[in-house]
C-alpha positions in Angstrom: 112.9 95.9 106.6 114.7 96.8 103.4 115.7 100.4 102.8 119.2 101.5 102.0 121.1 104.6 101.1 124.6 105.7 101.4 125.3 108.1 104.4 124.7 111.3 102.5 122.3 110.0 99.9 118.6 111.0 99.7 116.2 108.4 98.3 112.5 108.3 97.9 111.0 104.8 98.7 107.7 104.1 96.9 105.7 101.3 98.5 103.1 100.4 96.0 101.0 97.7 94.3 100.4 97.5 90.6 96.7 96.8 91.2 96.2 99.7 93.7 94.1 102.4 92.0 95.5 105.1 94.3 99.0 104.1 93.2 97.9 104.7 89.6 96.5 108.0 90.8 99.9 108.8 92.3 101.9 107.8 89.1 102.4 111.5 88.1 104.0 112.1 91.5 106.4 109.2 90.9 107.3 110.6 87.5 107.9 114.1 89.0 109.9 112.7 91.9 112.2 110.8 89.5 113.3 114.1 88.0 114.4 115.3 91.5 116.0 112.3 93.3 116.4 108.5 93.1 113.2 106.5 93.6 113.1 102.9 94.7 110.0 100.9 94.2 108.8 98.2 96.7 105.9 96.0 95.5 103.7 94.9 98.4 101.6 92.1 96.8 98.2 93.4 97.8 96.4 91.0 95.6 99.0 88.2 95.5 98.6 84.6 96.7 95.3 83.9 98.4 94.2 87.5 97.8 94.3 87.2 94.0 90.8 87.8 92.6 88.9 86.7 89.5 86.9 89.6 88.0 83.2 89.4 88.8 80.3 91.8 89.2 81.1 92.3 92.9 84.6 93.3 92.3 83.5 95.7 89.5 80.8 97.3 91.7 83.4 97.8 94.4 86.3 99.3 92.4 84.3 101.5 90.0 83.3 104.3 92.4 86.8 104.4 93.9 88.4 104.6 90.5 86.0 107.4 89.5 87.0 109.3 92.7 90.7 108.7 91.9 90.2 110.1 88.4 88.4 113.1 89.9 91.1 113.9 92.5 94.2 113.2 90.4 93.2 113.8 86.8 94.4 110.3 85.9 92.5 108.8 83.0 90.7 105.4 83.4 89.9 104.1 79.9 86.7 102.8 78.5 88.5 99.4 77.8 89.1 99.2 81.5 85.7 100.2 82.8 83.6 98.3 80.2 86.2 95.8 79.0 88.5 94.4 81.7 86.0 95.0 84.6 83.4 92.9 82.7 85.9 90.2 81.7 85.0 87.2 84.0 88.0 85.3 82.7 90.5 87.9 83.9 92.4 87.4 87.2 93.8 90.3 89.3 97.1 89.0 90.7 99.8 91.4 91.8 102.6 88.8 91.8 103.3 88.6 88.0 103.5 92.4 87.4 105.7 92.9 90.5 108.0 90.1 89.2 108.0 91.8 85.8 109.2 95.1 87.3 111.9 93.2 89.2 112.9 91.4 86.0 113.2 94.5 83.9 115.1 96.2 86.8 117.6 93.3 86.8 118.1 93.5 83.1 118.2 97.3 82.5 118.5 99.0 85.9 116.2 100.6 88.4 115.0 103.4 86.1 113.8 100.9 83.6 112.0 99.0 86.4 110.1 102.2 87.2 109.3 102.6 83.5 107.9 99.1 83.4 105.7 99.8 86.4 104.3 102.9 84.7 103.7 100.9 81.6 101.9 98.2 83.6 99.7 100.7 85.3 98.8 102.4 82.0 98.1 99.0 80.4 95.7 98.0 83.2 93.9 101.2 84.0 93.9 102.9 80.7 93.9 100.1 78.1 92.1 97.5 80.1 94.8 94.8 79.5 95.4 91.6 81.6 98.6 92.6 83.4 98.8 89.4 85.3 99.4 87.4 82.1 102.9 86.7 80.8 102.0 87.6 77.2 101.0 91.1 78.2 104.0 91.7 80.4 106.4 90.4 77.7 104.9 92.8 75.2 105.4 95.7 77.6 109.0 94.7 78.3 109.7 94.4 74.6 108.5 98.0 74.2 111.2 98.9 76.6 113.8 97.2 74.4 114.0 93.9 76.2 114.1 90.7 74.1 111.2 88.2 75.0 113.6 85.3 75.7 115.7 87.4 78.1 112.6 88.7 79.8 111.0 85.2 80.1 114.3 83.8 81.6 114.6 86.6 84.1 110.9 86.4 85.1 111.4 82.7 85.9 114.4 83.5 88.0 112.7 86.3 89.9 109.5 84.2 90.6 111.6 81.3 91.9 114.3 83.2 93.8 113.4 86.8 94.6 109.7 87.6 94.4 108.5 86.2 97.8 111.4 87.9 99.6 110.8 91.2 97.9 107.1 91.3 98.8 107.9 90.3 102.4 110.6 93.0 102.6 108.2 95.6 101.2 105.6 94.7 103.8 108.2 94.9 106.5 109.3 98.3 105.4 105.6 99.5 105.3 105.1 98.2 108.9 108.5 99.6 110.1 107.7 103.2 109.0 104.1 103.0 110.2 102.6 103.2 106.7 98.9 102.7 106.4 98.7 101.1 103.0 99.5 101.8 99.3 100.8 104.1 98.2 103.3 105.1 100.9 106.2 107.4 100.1 109.2 107.4 102.5 112.0 109.9 102.2 115.3 108.5 103.4 118.2 110.7 104.2 121.1 108.6 105.4 119.6 106.5 108.2 116.6 108.8 108.7 113.2 107.6 107.3 110.2 110.0 107.0 106.8 109.1 105.7 105.6 111.9 103.4 101.9 112.9 103.3 101.2 112.8 99.6 97.4 113.4 99.9 97.8 117.1 99.5 99.9 116.7 96.3 97.6 114.3 94.3 97.0 115.9 90.9 99.8 118.5 91.6 103.0 116.9 90.4 104.8 120.2 89.7 104.2 121.4 93.3 105.2 118.0 94.6 108.5 118.2 92.7 109.1 121.7 94.1 108.4 120.5 97.6 110.9 117.6 97.2 113.5 120.0 95.9 113.0 122.4 98.8 112.7 119.7 101.4 115.6 119.8 104.0 116.1 118.4 107.4 113.3 120.4 108.8 110.7 119.1 111.2 108.9 116.0 109.8 105.6 116.4 108.1 102.6 115.8 110.2 100.7 113.1 108.3 97.5 114.0 110.2 97.2 117.3 108.4 95.5 115.8 105.4 95.0 112.1 105.6 95.8 110.5 102.2 93.5 107.9 100.6 95.0 104.5 100.4 94.6 100.8 99.5 94.7 98.6 102.6 97.5 96.0 102.7 95.5 93.1 104.2 92.1 93.5 102.6 92.8 95.2 99.3 90.1 97.8 100.0 90.7 101.4 99.0 89.2 104.4 100.8 
C-alpha cells in the first residue's frame, strides 16, 4: 500500500487507468481538485500485461455504449476520430503500461503537476483525437508539448519501464484493495494517517460543485459510498458498468 502525507497534510489520491473511460469522464473532477489540494495519481494497469487488447469489432461493440453513457453523464467529448477511427483500427493495441510509464517519466522530469498534465493529455489524445497512446511516438509528442526534449523523455521512459513501472502498478492495486475501492476511478482523501474513499458518482459533470465540496470538507463523518454508487471500470476484467 502506497499513500503518504505529512501529519497535517491533506492529499487526494486518484487511482486510475489511462484506458478507463470513466476516468476520462472524471478528468474535469481531477482538474478541479488540483486547484484545491495536492493530487497524487496511481496508475492501476487495467489493460497491462496479459490484459492488453488489440482493437477488434468485439472490443468496439463493448466500449461504445459505455463511452456514449459516459459522455451523456459527464459532458466529456468523445471524438469522431476515436469512435470511427481508433475503434476501427485493427492494428491498434490498448495497453495501459506505456501511458502509465509516460506519466511517471514526465513526473520524474518535471514534477507531480506535470505528470497530471501528461495524464490529461494522454486521455484527450485517446478519447478525443483517437490516437494510439500505447505507442512511444505518440507519448513522445505529448511530452514534447509539455516542454520535455524527446531524448530526455525516451531515456526516462526506459528507466521507468525497467525499474519502476511494475512496482508502481502493484502499489496502486494494493492501495485500491487497502481502501476497499471497487475499481477505476477511485478517489481517496488522505488527512494525515486517515484515508477516506470519496463517492464521486454524484459529482460527475459537476466539477465546480466537487471543488466546493473539497474546500468545505473537514473531519466530519465519512461519506457513505452507498448513497449513490459510482460507475467504474473493474480492476481484473477491464469491464465498465
